[in-house]
C-alpha positions, -999 to 999 in steps of 0.1 A, spaced: 1 1 -1 7 37 -1 29 45 30 29 10 40 18 4 75 2 -34 90 -19 -15 117 -51 -24 119 -76 5 116 -87 21 152 -110 41 136 -139 33 106 -143 67 94 -115 94 93 -129 128 84 -109 155 72 -120 192 81 -144 204 112 -163 226 94 -204 229 82 -198 195 62 -172 173 82 -179 187 118 -216 176 110 -211 146 92 -186 134 120 -211 142 147 -237 125 131 -218 88 125 -204 88 161 -238 98 174 -251 67 152 -227 43 169 -199 45 147 -160 49 159 -148 85 141 -118 104 139 -117 138 129 -86 158 118 -86 195 118 -58 215 110 -62 242 134 -69 246 171 -98 256 192 -100 293 187 -118 295 224 -88 283 237 -56 303 215 -44 337 215 -43 361 188 -47 396 181 -64 412 155 -60 445 134 -78 465 155 -61 456 185 -30 439 171 -9 434 203 -35 417 227 -56 382 225 -88 390 210 -102 355 217 -123 342 226 -141 369 220 -136 373 181 -154 337 181 -172 344 207 -194 379 198 -215 383 171 -205 411 159 -170 407 160 -173 381 129 -150 403 109 -124 404 132 -121 366 137 -116 366 98 -87 387 103 -75 370 142 -34 356 139 -44 326 157 -74 314 136 -72 330 101 -57 312 67 -50 344 44 -58 332 8 -50 355 -21 -70 345 -51 -74 361 -84 -107 374 -103 -90 378 -135 -61 361 -153 -56 395 -167 -34 420 -148 -45 449 -158 -80 438 -152 -72 424 -118 -51 455 -108 -78 476 -112 -96 460 -83 -87 487 -50 -85 454 -30 -54 439 -52 -23 433 -32 11 426 -49 28 418 -17 17 415 19 38 409 48 72 412 27 59 381 6 43 381 -29 5 370 -28 -2 385 -63 -41 387 -53 -74 396 -37 -76 384 1 -100 354 7 -106 349 46 -105 312 55 -102 299 88 -78 270 101 -97 265 139 -123 238 148 -152 250 133 -142 256 99 -152 283 86 -182 280 110 -157 297 132 -156 333 115 -186 338 94 -215 359 97 -236 334 108 -260 340 83 -286 310 77 -312 312 48 -324 282 35 -320 278 -6 -344 273 -30 -359 242 -41 -350 245 -74 -311 238 -60 -326 205 -46 -352 195 -76 -317 199 -102 -300 177 -83 -325 155 -81 -326 154 -126 -290 157 -126 -283 123 -111 -321 106 -110 -319 101 -73 -354 112 -56 -341 113 -24 -330 146 -33 -363 161 -37 -370 194 -21 -396 181 0 -372 155 15 -340 175 18 -360 200 39 -363 169 68 -328 174 71 -330 206 78 -360 197 105 -336 173 118 -304 198 125 -325 232 133 -334 244 170 -353 272 162 -357 302 184 -366 326 158 -403 323 157 -430 328 184 -433 298 207 -467 286 198 -453 271 163 -435 244 186 -464 235 208 -486 232 173 -453 209 162 -459 183 186 -497 181 179 -484 173 146 -491 208 128 -457 222 116 -465 250 83 -432 266 88 -415 232 87 -389 245 109 -372 219 133 -372 226 169 -352 203 184 -320 201 163 -284 208 173 -279 238 150 -297 270 172 -313 300 149 -320 331 165 -324 364 156 -313 397 171 -324 427 150 -307 456 172 -339 482 176 -319 505 189 -295 510 158 -332 512 138 -347 542 160 -320 562 148 -338 590 131 -367 566 124 -345 550 103 -366 514 110 -395 528 91 -378 548 67 -360 516 52 -388 493 58 -412 513 38 -386 520 12 -381 483 7 -416 479 0 -419 510 -25 -389 496 -42 -404 462 -47 -432 479 -61 -413 497 -85 -394 472 -100 -428 453 -106 -428 425 -80 -466 416 -66 -453 421 -29 -473 400 -5 -469 417 24 -497 401 48 -473 365 36 -440 383 55 -448 399 78 -481 380 91 -479 341 79 -438 340 77 -428 368 106 -401 380 81 -383 348 83 -369 339 51 -369 302 67 -408 296 62 -414 269 45 -445 288 31 -422 312 20 -398 291 6 -418 266 -17 -432 302 -30 -398 313 -41 -409 347 -23 -395 380 -23 -398 403 1 -381 420 37 -366 400 62 -339 398 88 -312 375 87 -316 348 109 -284 336 132 -266 303 140 -261 317 176 -268 299 211 -276 324 234 -264 356 214 -231 337 210 -213 319 182 -223 285 181 -219 258 156 -202 227 145 -172 236 172 -198 235 202 -213 204 182 -182 182 178 -171 191 217 -204 182 227 -207 148 211 -169 142 217 -177 146 257 -216 123 255 -195 97 231 -159 97 243 -151 62 228 -168 74 196 -155 105 186 -118 114 188 -107 151 178 -72 157 166 -62 195 161 -31 207 146 -33 181 122 -25 189 87 -38 158 61 -12 156 33 -18 127 16 -46 99 9 -36 61 16 -41 34 -7 -42 -3 -1 -27 -26 -28 -59 -31 -42 -64 2 -48 -89 8 -22 -88 43 1 -75 28 40 -62 62 55 -46 99 55 -14 106 59 -10 140 78 16 163 98 10 171 132 21 207 142 9 241 148 3 265 119 18 236 87 -1 251 64 14 281 50 -14 308 45 -16 302 85 0 338 96 33 331 116 34 293 100 70 284 108 91 265 79 95 236 98 73 201 84 58 192 111 55 149 128 40 127 98 15 106 113 -9 79 97 -49 76 106 -63 44 88 -96 36 82 -118 4 79 -144 18 62 -139 54 46 -122 84 44 -140 117 42 -132 149 26 -148 178 42 -120 206 37 -138 228 18 -139 244 -22 -98 252 -20 -81 223 -3 -105 195 -7 -94 192 -44 -59 202 -32 -56 172 -15 -70 149 -41 -45 164 -65 -12 153 -43 -30 121 -38 -31 112 -77 -68 121 -81 -76 148 -107 -67 161 -142 -37 138 -157 -21 176 -172 -20 187 -138 -8 158 -118 17 148 -142 31 189 -144 38 182 -105 55 147 -104 22 130 -90 14 95 -100 -19 96 -114 -43 71 -99 -73 83 -111 -73 104 -139 -107 127 -130 -107 160 -151 -133 182 -127 -114 182 -99 -104 218 -92 -126 230 -125 -161 248 -115 -153 270 -89 -182 292 -85 -188 317 -61 -217 348 -56 -208 385 -69 -209 410 -39 -204 448 -37 -215 470 -15 -227 504 -18 -216 529 14 -226 556 28 -218 582 50 -241 591 76 -245 628 90 -237 614 124 -225 584 145 -251 556 151 -270 562 187 -266 527 189 -228 527 185 -217 554 209 -195 541 235 -186 511 211 -149 502 210 -155 468 196 -133 457 228 -140 438 265 -152 463 287 -168 490 264 -200 504 272 -221 478 250 -199 449 254 -209 451 287 -246 447 280 -240 413 253 -217 396 281 -248 404 310 -267 378 322 -300 386 293 -276 396 263 -286 426 246 -275 458 222 -259 453 189 -231 435 194 -256 404 199 -265 409 163 -237 408 130 -243 442 122 -273 436 96 -303 455 105 -327 447 70 -329 423 45 -346 421 13 -343 388 -9 -358 404 -47 -351 390 -86 -328 414 -101 -349 414 -133 -390 397 -131 -375 377 -159 -353 352 -134 -366 323 -126 -355 325 -85 -350 357 -65 -312 363 -69 -303 394 -47 -301 392 -9 -294 428 0 -287 437 35 -283 470 56 -251 469 78 -243 493 104 -205 501 95 -181 505 67 -174 475 46 -157 474 11 -148 440 5 -119 418 20 -85 432 22 -60 431 47 -70 450 75 -106 456 65 -117 447 102 -106 476 116 -127 500 95 -155 490 117 -139 504 147 -132 535 133 -160 543 116 -194 547 134 -216 568 108 -215 543 77 -244 527 65 -238 495 41 -261 480 12 -243 447 9 -257 436 -24 -253 399 -31 -257 380 -65 -272 344 -60 -275 316 -84 -245 330 -104 -239 317 -139 -202 315 -141 -186 284 -139 -151 291 -156 -133 292 -118 -110 269 -110 -84 256 -82 -48 241 -96 -17 230 -76 10 259 -73 35 231 -62 36 192 -47 35 208 -16 11 202 9 20 227 28 16 254 -2 -17 270 -6 -31 263 -41 -37 286 -70 -72 301 -76 -85 321 -100 -128 328 -102 -122 341 -139 -149 368 -132 -172 386 -156 -154 388 -193 -135 359 -181 -161 335 -174 -186 311 -189 -215 340 -186 -210 347 -220 -246 365 -215 -239 387 -190 -268 381 -168 -247 379 -136 -233 416 -141 -265 432 -154 -285 417 -121 -253 428 -101 -255 466 -112 -297 461 -108 -288 453 -72 -269 487 -69 -297 510 -87 -323 489 -63 -304 497 -27 -300 529 -43 -339 537 -44 -341 523 -7 -316 551 -1 -335 579 -14 -360 589 19 -327 592 41 -309 610 17 -341 632 14 -338 634 53 -309 646 50 -296 615 72 -271 600 41 -243 630 36 -231 611 6 -228 576 -14 -189 571 -15 -190 542 -35 -197 538 -59 -203 575 -60 -225 601 -71 -209 605 -103 -210 568 -111 -245 566 -124 -249 552 -161 -252 510 -167 -218 516 -181 -205 530 -156 -219 509 -134 -207 478 -149 -172 490 -146 -176 494 -110 -188 460 -105 -162 446 -128 -137 465 -106 -149 463 -71 -168 427 -68 -160 403 -44 -170 370 -32 -167 344 2 -192 312 -6 -163 296 -29 -180 262 -35 -182 235 -67 -150 225 -71 -157 185 -67 -190 183 -84 -221 158 -84 -222 142 -117 -207 120 -145 -171 125 -147 -175 128 -183 -189 158 -176 -166 172 -152 -184 151 -125 -162 144 -97 -186 122 -73 -217 98 -75 -252 109 -59 -240 93 -26 -207 115 -25 -183 89 -34 -153 101 -60 -150 81 -91 -133 55 -96 -122 52 -58 -139 33 -34 -137 41 4 -135 77 -4 -162 107 -2 -164 139 -3 -188 163 23 -184 199 15 -196 230 -3 -173 212 -32 -200 188 -42 -228 208 -59 -230 212 -96 -243 248 -91 -243 269 -63 -272 271 -42 -297 296 -28 -281 328 -14 -259 318 17 -237 282 12 -236 270 47 -270 262 54 -270 238 17 -237 222 34 -253 215 65 -281 199 51 -261 177 26 -239 168 59 -267 156 73 -278 134 39 -245 121 36 -245 107 76 -276 91 71 -261 77 34 -229 65 48 -247 48 79 -271 29 59 -242 16 35 -228 -3 68 -255 -25 84 
């Protein structure tokens, strides 16, 4: 075998990665009676020490992890951040027009745009904005049609959401009704992932902003021709985008952003794993600071385990990574290895192990075990831009905010009954809409942020603390058409990051330009929602795109030069290998046995508006499928 060892496997399953995919499937398999080893390349974010750009010389953990509104700081906390720098374009002139582009950072050439990832227990659920918005049913219908597998049917997939969710964002009577067999919302009430809402009322109370934003949103929806069912959203759905009655109708309207918090403190797969390991210590073993480097095969070419390096900060994107190899170890699995490293690291590990495009492997002198051209291709993401408005004065709700332990608002958050803006992620209102009435699905999520957010670049997060008088409308384009992105090996060294290029807009596969048109429509839409705030003198100036950017051509140029994304996916898609597929409908890697993938890379097309909900769901599905395969 590759990496010969006669040691008998101690575990049935070895899982790589602890995020929404790996953490969910590992915990559920252990609960089902399976013996599981989970390998995580980082440490426990609540047990580490690290600074961030706002307070670089202080330990900002666990607060950067715990406090919802600190999520931006968590993406740049030295102890947990992985600094990827990606290309949006191959063309240097196009790439360098992006003000977020860096040719170098910290005396190292990076030649790209900052794309934060997390090397920590919980994966990217340790630093995300905690938003959980349900996918569209068409996403599951597409998979059911593609595979001929009716288990992907939307009504069946909803049961996985119900299984994992512990809904705390709806009125209590719905919980009672569900016990009587009546559950019109199809929420889950007893799952492991708690969902809460936190709308900082004080923020909205500033200058009657709540009323102005709400009615401006309704007016903007009507202005572009939407038949907005106000009663459905406000009375039936109660502004909850995950209500099944709204989901099945592909509804558009105003919403709050449901958050994965527990008592208004971040809680996701980190907590799920630790609690499961405490309950079943003989079934679930978590090994931290373990960087997977190679998949191990038997002489019959069956996957039997993994080779990994043990040690802190061994992956070079981790800030402060030492130039050392770590201790080489092996982990053997009697049944399967499950990869859940995410859209960048899963294809990297497959290629390092000889599974991927033949030309790519041979270029790095890697033995070809399975020529699978789709590995690393089909990289997809959202497009996002920010429409940034400078307000007349600081937000009252942020008075005294230092975004640090001990300030006035922190004390409100830390109190027994948590309250205040720190219980939120900074979003005060969301609107789901279609960019044009002809789009088959709602494809825009526009949300108002109490803060200055231009996208991701080194030290971007400190702007939140430095500027307390900004309203940013974040425009997120879902259901993107571009499938031209790719992840390729930079070298055969597993401690190096791969090379990543999303091939935005004119370099991509959206030849009709629908994605670009949709983002421009989103910018126009949020400008409509800001009109009354400007008329009232509450907005002093639109700083981005700026009042001088008005024509469609100017707005298109702005979007091409400023867009970013943060939902990388689809690099190991389910589908036939001759069509670029990497996985079977049950998550097995084509041409192998004993190997599956369960993370954001499995989707042929990027689902919904916020990808983490779909990843949680496919992980619950995968756990069920895998457990059933070994009766």
